[in-house]
All heavy atoms as TSV, in Angstrom:
chain	resi	resn	atom	element	x	y	z
A	1	MET	N	N	0.842	-1.195	0.002
A	1	MET	CA	C	0.001	0.000	0.002
A	1	MET	C	C	0.897	1.246	-0.001
A	1	MET	O	O	1.812	1.343	0.774
A	1	MET	CB	C	-0.916	-0.010	1.228
A	1	MET	CG	C	-1.796	1.178	1.332
A	1	MET	SD	S	-2.887	0.976	2.741
A	1	MET	CE	C	-4.019	2.243	2.426
A	2	ALA	N	N	0.604	2.178	-0.870
A	2	ALA	CA	C	1.405	3.416	-0.970
A	2	ALA	C	C	1.093	4.340	0.177
A	2	ALA	O	O	-0.039	4.425	0.658
A	2	ALA	CB	C	1.093	4.086	-2.300
A	3	ALA	N	N	2.123	5.063	0.600
A	3	ALA	CA	C	1.943	6.063	1.667
A	3	ALA	C	C	1.074	7.210	1.112
A	3	ALA	O	O	1.193	7.552	-0.040
A	3	ALA	CB	C	3.283	6.559	2.138
A	4	PRO	N	N	0.253	7.790	1.978
A	4	PRO	CA	C	-0.563	8.923	1.540
A	4	PRO	C	C	0.328	10.109	1.197
A	4	PRO	O	O	1.426	10.239	1.720
A	4	PRO	CB	C	-1.458	9.204	2.728
A	4	PRO	CG	C	-0.829	8.561	3.887
A	4	PRO	CD	C	0.010	7.422	3.349
A	5	ALA	N	N	-0.175	10.976	0.348
A	5	ALA	CA	C	0.560	12.170	-0.033
A	5	ALA	C	C	0.633	13.117	1.179
A	5	ALA	O	O	-0.287	13.232	1.975
A	5	ALA	CB	C	-0.123	12.853	-1.166
A	6	VAL	N	N	1.791	13.767	1.306
A	6	VAL	CA	C	1.952	14.773	2.381
A	6	VAL	C	C	1.947	16.148	1.760
A	6	VAL	O	O	2.250	16.340	0.561
A	6	VAL	CB	C	3.219	14.521	3.184
A	6	VAL	CG1	C	3.133	13.215	3.966
A	6	VAL	CG2	C	4.455	14.536	2.327
A	7	SER	N	N	1.600	17.130	2.545
A	7	SER	CA	C	1.419	18.503	2.058
A	7	SER	C	C	2.723	19.282	1.981
A	7	SER	O	O	2.785	20.304	1.316
A	7	SER	CB	C	0.462	19.249	2.982
A	7	SER	OG	O	1.062	19.417	4.268
A	8	GLY	N	N	3.744	18.811	2.675
A	8	GLY	CA	C	4.992	19.595	2.782
A	8	GLY	C	C	5.015	20.427	4.038
A	8	GLY	O	O	6.040	20.931	4.431
A	9	ASP	N	N	3.853	20.564	4.717
A	9	ASP	CA	C	3.809	21.263	5.974
A	9	ASP	C	C	4.123	20.281	7.102
A	9	ASP	O	O	3.898	19.087	6.980
A	9	ASP	CB	C	2.403	21.849	6.226
A	9	ASP	CG	C	2.070	22.964	5.227
A	9	ASP	OD1	O	2.990	23.710	4.829
A	9	ASP	OD2	O	0.900	23.070	4.859
A	10	THR	N	N	4.663	20.823	8.206
A	10	THR	CA	C	4.999	19.976	9.343
A	10	THR	C	C	4.389	20.562	10.609
A	10	THR	O	O	3.964	21.696	10.661
A	10	THR	CB	C	6.531	19.873	9.531
A	10	THR	OG1	O	7.058	21.183	9.754
A	10	THR	CG2	C	7.198	19.236	8.309
A	11	TYR	N	N	4.407	19.734	11.666
A	11	TYR	CA	C	3.953	20.121	12.979
A	11	TYR	C	C	4.885	19.525	14.011
A	11	TYR	O	O	5.178	18.312	13.941
A	11	TYR	CB	C	2.506	19.650	13.253
A	11	TYR	CG	C	2.027	19.979	14.627
A	11	TYR	CD1	C	1.506	21.224	14.934
A	11	TYR	CD2	C	2.123	19.050	15.665
A	11	TYR	CE1	C	1.073	21.561	16.197
A	11	TYR	CE2	C	1.686	19.345	16.941
A	11	TYR	CZ	C	1.157	20.602	17.219
A	11	TYR	OH	O	0.741	20.920	18.474
A	12	THR	N	N	5.374	20.339	14.928
A	12	THR	CA	C	6.231	19.847	16.004
A	12	THR	C	C	5.372	19.494	17.207
A	12	THR	O	O	4.624	20.363	17.697
A	12	THR	CB	C	7.305	20.886	16.375
A	12	THR	OG1	O	8.066	21.181	15.193
A	12	THR	CG2	C	8.228	20.337	17.439
A	13	ILE	N	N	5.462	18.279	17.641
A	13	ILE	CA	C	4.654	17.788	18.773
A	13	ILE	C	C	4.985	18.553	20.050
A	13	ILE	O	O	6.146	18.714	20.398
A	13	ILE	CB	C	4.850	16.279	18.972
A	13	ILE	CG1	C	4.452	15.507	17.711
A	13	ILE	CG2	C	4.086	15.775	20.194
A	13	ILE	CD1	C	4.819	14.061	17.702
A	14	GLU	N	N	3.931	18.995	20.718
A	14	GLU	CA	C	4.069	19.713	21.986
A	14	GLU	C	C	3.636	18.816	23.135
A	14	GLU	O	O	2.873	17.853	22.927
A	14	GLU	CB	C	3.220	20.979	21.960
A	14	GLU	CG	C	3.624	21.958	20.854
A	14	GLU	CD	C	2.668	23.122	20.749
A	14	GLU	OE1	O	1.679	23.198	21.479
A	14	GLU	OE2	O	2.921	23.988	19.891
A	15	SER	N	N	4.061	19.140	24.338
A	15	SER	CA	C	3.670	18.394	25.530
A	15	SER	C	C	2.168	18.316	25.637
A	15	SER	O	O	1.469	19.348	25.492
A	15	SER	CB	C	4.285	19.073	26.756
A	15	SER	OG	O	3.914	18.355	27.923
A	16	GLY	N	N	1.614	17.138	25.860
A	16	GLY	CA	C	0.192	16.969	25.997
A	16	GLY	C	C	-0.535	16.624	24.716
A	16	GLY	O	O	-1.721	16.318	24.753
A	17	ASP	N	N	0.149	16.757	23.577
A	17	ASP	CA	C	-0.480	16.468	22.305
A	17	ASP	C	C	-0.780	14.979	22.135
A	17	ASP	O	O	-0.046	14.141	22.656
A	17	ASP	CB	C	0.413	16.869	21.144
A	17	ASP	CG	C	0.343	18.341	20.774
A	17	ASP	OD1	O	-0.605	19.009	21.179
A	17	ASP	OD2	O	1.262	18.797	20.062
A	18	THR	N	N	-1.815	14.699	21.419
A	18	THR	CA	C	-2.084	13.349	20.913
A	18	THR	C	C	-2.344	13.518	19.422
A	18	THR	O	O	-2.590	14.625	18.955
A	18	THR	CB	C	-3.349	12.705	21.567
A	18	THR	OG1	O	-4.512	13.437	21.152
A	18	THR	CG2	C	-3.254	12.679	23.094
A	19	LEU	N	N	-2.296	12.439	18.671
A	19	LEU	CA	C	-2.595	12.526	17.250
A	19	LEU	C	C	-4.013	13.089	17.037
A	19	LEU	O	O	-4.242	13.898	16.125
A	19	LEU	CB	C	-2.456	11.167	16.556
A	19	LEU	CG	C	-1.022	10.642	16.425
A	19	LEU	CD1	C	-1.040	9.287	15.686
A	19	LEU	CD2	C	-0.102	11.620	15.700
A	20	GLY	N	N	-4.927	12.706	17.903
A	20	GLY	CA	C	-6.299	13.195	17.805
A	20	GLY	C	C	-6.391	14.708	18.059
A	20	GLY	O	O	-7.076	15.398	17.286
A	21	THR	N	N	-5.727	15.196	19.067
A	21	THR	CA	C	-5.804	16.641	19.341
A	21	THR	C	C	-5.103	17.446	18.255
A	21	THR	O	O	-5.556	18.525	17.897
A	21	THR	CB	C	-5.253	17.002	20.723
A	21	THR	OG1	O	-3.887	16.617	20.823
A	21	THR	CG2	C	-6.062	16.355	21.834
A	22	ILE	N	N	-3.994	16.919	17.753
A	22	ILE	CA	C	-3.259	17.593	16.668
A	22	ILE	C	C	-4.149	17.671	15.417
A	22	ILE	O	O	-4.294	18.721	14.803
A	22	ILE	CB	C	-1.940	16.884	16.343
A	22	ILE	CG1	C	-1.011	16.948	17.538
A	22	ILE	CG2	C	-1.295	17.482	15.099
A	22	ILE	CD1	C	0.191	16.016	17.423
A	23	ALA	N	N	-4.766	16.536	15.073
A	23	ALA	CA	C	-5.607	16.476	13.875
A	23	ALA	C	C	-6.785	17.452	14.004
A	23	ALA	O	O	-7.133	18.140	13.063
A	23	ALA	CB	C	-6.107	15.046	13.627
A	24	GLU	N	N	-7.373	17.500	15.188
A	24	GLU	CA	C	-8.516	18.390	15.404
A	24	GLU	C	C	-8.066	19.848	15.351
A	24	GLU	O	O	-8.713	20.680	14.694
A	24	GLU	CB	C	-9.135	18.102	16.776
A	24	GLU	CG	C	-10.399	18.888	17.028
A	24	GLU	CD	C	-11.073	18.458	18.329
A	24	GLU	OE1	O	-11.024	17.272	18.685
A	24	GLU	OE2	O	-11.682	19.344	18.957
A	25	LYS	N	N	-6.952	20.185	15.992
A	25	LYS	CA	C	-6.450	21.542	16.020
A	25	LYS	C	C	-6.093	22.044	14.615
A	25	LYS	O	O	-6.339	23.207	14.295
A	25	LYS	CB	C	-5.197	21.595	16.916
A	25	LYS	CG	C	-4.556	22.959	17.003
A	25	LYS	CD	C	-3.453	23.119	18.024
A	25	LYS	CE	C	-2.690	21.879	18.437
A	25	LYS	NZ	N	-1.595	22.177	19.377
A	26	LEU	N	N	-5.552	21.164	13.787
A	26	LEU	CA	C	-5.090	21.570	12.452
A	26	LEU	C	C	-6.115	21.297	11.330
A	26	LEU	O	O	-5.872	21.581	10.172
A	26	LEU	CB	C	-3.778	20.886	12.103
A	26	LEU	CG	C	-2.619	21.172	13.086
A	26	LEU	CD1	C	-1.384	20.398	12.682
A	26	LEU	CD2	C	-2.324	22.652	13.172
A	27	GLY	N	N	-7.251	20.684	11.716
A	27	GLY	CA	C	-8.299	20.394	10.737
A	27	GLY	C	C	-7.873	19.355	9.699
A	27	GLY	O	O	-8.225	19.460	8.555
A	28	VAL	N	N	-7.156	18.328	10.165
A	28	VAL	CA	C	-6.688	17.281	9.261
A	28	VAL	C	C	-7.858	16.444	8.754
A	28	VAL	O	O	-8.598	15.882	9.594
A	28	VAL	CB	C	-5.641	16.385	9.938
A	28	VAL	CG1	C	-5.246	15.203	9.053
A	28	VAL	CG2	C	-4.394	17.194	10.338
A	29	VAL	N	N	-8.049	16.431	7.445
A	29	VAL	CA	C	-9.115	15.601	6.865
A	29	VAL	C	C	-8.738	14.127	7.086
A	29	VAL	O	O	-7.646	13.715	6.757
A	29	VAL	CB	C	-9.269	15.906	5.356
A	29	VAL	CG1	C	-10.286	14.983	4.740
A	29	VAL	CG2	C	-9.678	17.357	5.143
A	30	GLY	N	N	-9.651	13.346	7.655
A	30	GLY	CA	C	-9.374	11.952	7.947
A	30	GLY	C	C	-8.913	11.731	9.380
A	30	GLY	O	O	-8.678	10.617	9.797
A	31	GLY	N	N	-8.782	12.846	10.147
A	31	GLY	CA	C	-8.472	12.729	11.566
A	31	GLY	C	C	-7.139	12.156	11.908
A	31	GLY	O	O	-6.187	12.190	11.086
A	32	TRP	N	N	-7.034	11.608	13.102
A	32	TRP	CA	C	-5.760	11.078	13.582
A	32	TRP	C	C	-5.261	9.948	12.706
A	32	TRP	O	O	-4.061	9.750	12.580
A	32	TRP	CB	C	-5.845	10.664	15.050
A	32	TRP	CG	C	-6.666	9.425	15.280
A	32	TRP	CD1	C	-7.990	9.376	15.639
A	32	TRP	CD2	C	-6.231	8.074	15.201
A	32	TRP	NE1	N	-8.377	8.077	15.761
A	32	TRP	CE2	C	-7.327	7.233	15.511
A	32	TRP	CE3	C	-5.023	7.463	14.889
A	32	TRP	CZ2	C	-7.245	5.856	15.506
A	32	TRP	CZ3	C	-4.931	6.068	14.908
A	32	TRP	CH2	C	-6.049	5.279	15.221
A	33	GLN	N	N	-6.188	9.185	12.088
A	33	GLN	CA	C	-5.759	8.056	11.242
A	33	GLN	C	C	-4.963	8.553	10.050
A	33	GLN	O	O	-3.929	7.966	9.720
A	33	GLN	CB	C	-6.985	7.246	10.766
A	33	GLN	CG	C	-7.739	6.558	11.893
A	33	GLN	CD	C	-8.922	7.390	12.406
A	33	GLN	OE1	O	-8.932	8.619	12.314
A	33	GLN	NE2	N	-9.901	6.710	13.022
A	34	ALA	N	N	-5.419	9.638	9.430
A	34	ALA	CA	C	-4.694	10.201	8.290
A	34	ALA	C	C	-3.334	10.742	8.728
A	34	ALA	O	O	-2.330	10.578	8.011
A	34	ALA	CB	C	-5.515	11.294	7.639
A	35	LEU	N	N	-3.287	11.346	9.882
A	35	LEU	CA	C	-2.022	11.885	10.415
A	35	LEU	C	C	-1.056	10.719	10.708
A	35	LEU	O	O	0.104	10.792	10.360
A	35	LEU	CB	C	-2.309	12.673	11.683
A	35	LEU	CG	C	-1.222	13.561	12.244
A	35	LEU	CD1	C	-0.689	14.538	11.220
A	35	LEU	CD2	C	-1.730	14.297	13.471
A	36	TYR	N	N	-1.578	9.649	11.280
A	36	TYR	CA	C	-0.741	8.481	11.556
A	36	TYR	C	C	-0.236	7.856	10.249
A	36	TYR	O	O	0.956	7.559	10.132
A	36	TYR	CB	C	-1.550	7.446	12.362
A	36	TYR	CG	C	-0.789	6.165	12.559
A	36	TYR	CD1	C	0.279	6.113	13.434
A	36	TYR	CD2	C	-1.123	5.008	11.865
A	36	TYR	CE1	C	1.002	4.935	13.624
A	36	TYR	CE2	C	-0.417	3.837	12.034
A	36	TYR	CZ	C	0.657	3.795	12.908
A	36	TYR	OH	O	1.374	2.655	13.103
A	37	GLU	N	N	-1.111	7.693	9.256
A	37	GLU	CA	C	-0.704	7.072	8.012
A	37	GLU	C	C	0.363	7.889	7.288
A	37	GLU	O	O	1.271	7.328	6.688
A	37	GLU	CB	C	-1.918	6.843	7.108
A	37	GLU	CG	C	-2.834	5.741	7.611
A	37	GLU	CD	C	-4.136	5.651	6.822
A	37	GLU	OE1	O	-4.259	6.307	5.778
A	37	GLU	OE2	O	-5.027	4.909	7.306
A	38	ALA	N	N	0.271	9.209	7.390
A	38	ALA	CA	C	1.229	10.093	6.729
A	38	ALA	C	C	2.619	10.006	7.397
A	38	ALA	O	O	3.627	10.405	6.849
A	38	ALA	CB	C	0.727	11.500	6.726
A	39	ASN	N	N	2.647	9.476	8.630
A	39	ASN	CA	C	3.882	9.405	9.388
A	39	ASN	C	C	4.209	8.009	9.838
A	39	ASN	O	O	4.999	7.801	10.767
A	39	ASN	CB	C	3.768	10.337	10.636
A	39	ASN	CG	C	3.719	11.776	10.234
A	39	ASN	OD1	O	4.714	12.399	9.940
A	39	ASN	ND2	N	2.507	12.324	10.145
A	40	ALA	N	N	3.646	7.000	9.196
A	40	ALA	CA	C	3.827	5.616	9.608
A	40	ALA	C	C	5.283	5.170	9.595
A	40	ALA	O	O	5.663	4.240	10.324
A	40	ALA	CB	C	2.975	4.693	8.731
A	41	ASP	N	N	6.117	5.840	8.804
A	41	ASP	CA	C	7.537	5.473	8.754
A	41	ASP	C	C	8.295	6.005	9.954
A	41	ASP	O	O	9.410	5.546	10.245
A	41	ASP	CB	C	8.169	5.965	7.448
A	41	ASP	CG	C	8.037	7.455	7.257
A	41	ASP	OD1	O	7.132	8.070	7.851
A	41	ASP	OD2	O	8.837	8.017	6.477
A	42	THR	N	N	7.730	6.959	10.713
A	42	THR	CA	C	8.409	7.519	11.860
A	42	THR	C	C	7.713	7.288	13.183
A	42	THR	O	O	8.362	7.335	14.228
A	42	THR	CB	C	8.629	9.049	11.681
A	42	THR	OG1	O	7.362	9.663	11.464
A	42	THR	CG2	C	9.528	9.349	10.505
A	43	ILE	N	N	6.395	7.036	13.144
A	43	ILE	CA	C	5.658	6.797	14.400
A	43	ILE	C	C	5.589	5.280	14.622
A	43	ILE	O	O	5.119	4.554	13.758
A	43	ILE	CB	C	4.226	7.371	14.325
A	43	ILE	CG1	C	4.262	8.880	14.182
A	43	ILE	CG2	C	3.456	6.982	15.573
A	43	ILE	CD1	C	2.915	9.505	13.995
A	44	ILE	N	N	6.046	4.842	15.789
A	44	ILE	CA	C	6.044	3.433	16.120
A	44	ILE	C	C	4.647	2.924	16.361
A	44	ILE	O	O	4.249	1.855	15.890
A	44	ILE	CB	C	6.939	3.176	17.351
A	44	ILE	CG1	C	8.382	3.540	17.049
A	44	ILE	CG2	C	6.824	1.752	17.842
A	44	ILE	CD1	C	9.275	3.566	18.275
A	45	HIS	N	N	3.854	3.709	17.077
A	45	HIS	CA	C	2.477	3.328	17.448
A	45	HIS	C	C	1.666	4.610	17.581
A	45	HIS	O	O	2.191	5.617	18.070
A	45	HIS	CB	C	2.497	2.542	18.781
A	45	HIS	CG	C	1.196	1.896	19.099
A	45	HIS	ND1	N	0.179	2.626	19.734
A	45	HIS	CD2	C	0.689	0.683	18.868
A	45	HIS	CE1	C	-0.877	1.811	19.895
A	45	HIS	NE2	N	-0.567	0.642	19.378
A	46	ALA	N	N	0.419	4.575	17.197
A	46	ALA	CA	C	-0.447	5.757	17.229
A	46	ALA	C	C	-0.551	6.371	18.624
A	46	ALA	O	O	-0.766	7.560	18.760
A	46	ALA	CB	C	-1.840	5.407	16.694
A	47	ASP	N	N	-0.404	5.561	19.671
A	47	ASP	CA	C	-0.510	6.070	21.034
A	47	ASP	C	C	0.859	6.434	21.630
A	47	ASP	O	O	0.948	6.717	22.799
A	47	ASP	CB	C	-1.147	5.025	21.943
A	47	ASP	CG	C	-2.614	4.828	21.596
A	47	ASP	OD1	O	-3.249	5.773	21.122
A	47	ASP	OD2	O	-3.118	3.719	21.802
A	48	LEU	N	N	1.914	6.425	20.811
A	48	LEU	CA	C	3.259	6.677	21.309
A	48	LEU	C	C	3.950	7.717	20.425
A	48	LEU	O	O	4.581	7.401	19.443
A	48	LEU	CB	C	4.076	5.374	21.311
A	48	LEU	CG	C	5.446	5.398	21.934
A	48	LEU	CD1	C	5.338	5.777	23.422
A	48	LEU	CD2	C	6.126	4.082	21.781
A	49	ILE	N	N	3.744	8.978	20.815
A	49	ILE	CA	C	4.396	10.093	20.107
A	49	ILE	C	C	5.215	10.870	21.131
A	49	ILE	O	O	4.924	10.804	22.334
A	49	ILE	CB	C	3.411	10.998	19.372
A	49	ILE	CG1	C	2.398	11.639	20.312
A	49	ILE	CG2	C	2.722	10.227	18.229
A	49	ILE	CD1	C	1.490	12.690	19.656
A	50	PHE	N	N	6.226	11.604	20.691
A	50	PHE	CA	C	7.143	12.237	21.590
A	50	PHE	C	C	7.208	13.747	21.370
A	50	PHE	O	O	7.337	14.199	20.211
A	50	PHE	CB	C	8.521	11.629	21.460
A	50	PHE	CG	C	8.537	10.167	21.790
A	50	PHE	CD1	C	8.500	9.226	20.779
A	50	PHE	CD2	C	8.604	9.726	23.092
A	50	PHE	CE1	C	8.513	7.851	21.081
A	50	PHE	CE2	C	8.608	8.388	23.401
A	50	PHE	CZ	C	8.562	7.445	22.391
A	51	THR	N	N	7.232	14.523	22.453
A	51	THR	CA	C	7.390	15.967	22.399
A	51	THR	C	C	8.643	16.293	21.621
A	51	THR	O	O	9.690	15.698	21.856
A	51	THR	CB	C	7.446	16.540	23.792
A	51	THR	OG1	O	6.258	16.217	24.486
A	51	THR	CG2	C	7.642	18.063	23.783
A	52	GLY	N	N	8.518	17.219	20.665
A	52	GLY	CA	C	9.677	17.631	19.878
A	52	GLY	C	C	9.804	16.927	18.555
A	52	GLY	O	O	10.509	17.413	17.662
A	53	ASP	N	N	9.153	15.779	18.398
A	53	ASP	CA	C	9.177	15.100	17.099
A	53	ASP	C	C	8.403	15.939	16.069
A	53	ASP	O	O	7.451	16.648	16.433
A	53	ASP	CB	C	8.546	13.712	17.187
A	53	ASP	CG	C	9.493	12.676	17.794
A	53	ASP	OD1	O	10.637	13.015	18.103
A	53	ASP	OD2	O	9.055	11.517	17.967
A	54	VAL	N	N	8.787	15.827	14.809
A	54	VAL	CA	C	8.150	16.600	13.783
A	54	VAL	C	C	7.329	15.677	12.890
A	54	VAL	O	O	7.817	14.661	12.388
A	54	VAL	CB	C	9.203	17.345	12.914
A	54	VAL	CG1	C	8.547	18.120	11.765
A	54	VAL	CG2	C	10.019	18.292	13.778
A	55	LEU	N	N	6.030	16.007	12.723
A	55	LEU	CA	C	5.122	15.219	11.903
A	55	LEU	C	C	4.933	15.868	10.559
A	55	LEU	O	O	4.884	17.093	10.438
A	55	LEU	CB	C	3.752	15.135	12.605
A	55	LEU	CG	C	3.700	14.446	13.950
A	55	LEU	CD1	C	2.289	14.539	14.514
A	55	LEU	CD2	C	4.163	13.020	13.896
A	56	GLN	N	N	4.798	15.059	9.539
A	56	GLN	CA	C	4.412	15.518	8.200
A	56	GLN	C	C	2.894	15.595	8.169
A	56	GLN	O	O	2.228	14.672	8.630
A	56	GLN	CB	C	4.899	14.555	7.129
A	56	GLN	CG	C	6.397	14.413	7.072
A	56	GLN	CD	C	7.074	15.697	6.609
A	56	GLN	OE1	O	6.610	16.412	5.716
A	56	GLN	NE2	N	8.162	16.021	7.264
A	57	LEU	N	N	2.339	16.669	7.645
A	57	LEU	CA	C	0.889	16.768	7.552
A	57	LEU	C	C	0.403	16.248	6.211
A	57	LEU	O	O	1.006	16.498	5.178
A	57	LEU	CB	C	0.444	18.224	7.717
A	57	LEU	CG	C	0.866	18.876	9.025
A	57	LEU	CD1	C	0.373	20.302	9.096
A	57	LEU	CD2	C	0.381	18.089	10.233
A	58	PRO	N	N	-0.686	15.442	6.250
A	58	PRO	CA	C	-1.193	14.881	5.001
A	58	PRO	C	C	-1.734	15.966	4.076
A	58	PRO	O	O	-2.195	17.014	4.545
A	58	PRO	CB	C	-2.300	13.938	5.439
A	58	PRO	CG	C	-2.650	14.298	6.832
A	58	PRO	CD	C	-1.460	15.049	7.410
A	59	ALA	N	N	-1.673	15.708	2.780
A	59	ALA	CA	C	-2.197	16.638	1.789
A	59	ALA	C	C	-3.713	16.657	1.934
A	59	ALA	O	O	-4.324	15.660	2.281
A	59	ALA	CB	C	-1.809	16.195	0.387
A	60	LYS	N	N	-4.319	17.804	1.623
A	60	LYS	CA	C	-5.770	17.954	1.750
A	60	LYS	C	C	-6.470	17.466	0.523
A	60	LYS	O	O	-5.976	17.376	-0.521
A	60	LYS	CB	C	-6.111	19.391	1.993
A	60	LYS	CG	C	-5.591	19.851	3.338
A	60	LYS	CD	C	-6.011	21.260	3.618
A	60	LYS	CE	C	-5.505	21.661	5.007
A	60	LYS	NZ	N	-5.908	22.886	5.449
C-alpha cells in the first residue's frame, strides 16, 4: 500500500499532544488516522508520540 501524499507542511509535537488533538487543532481531513498514516515510517504506534518530534501533515 502506498503512503498517503503529504502537504509539505509539518507540525512539531508539543507536551500533552495526541494525534487526535493535533488532527482536530489543524483540521486534518481523515483525523488522527490520516495523520498516523502520513507518518507511519516515523511513528512506532499511534499512542506513542514524543514531544519535539516533527510530523508531516497529509495533503488535503
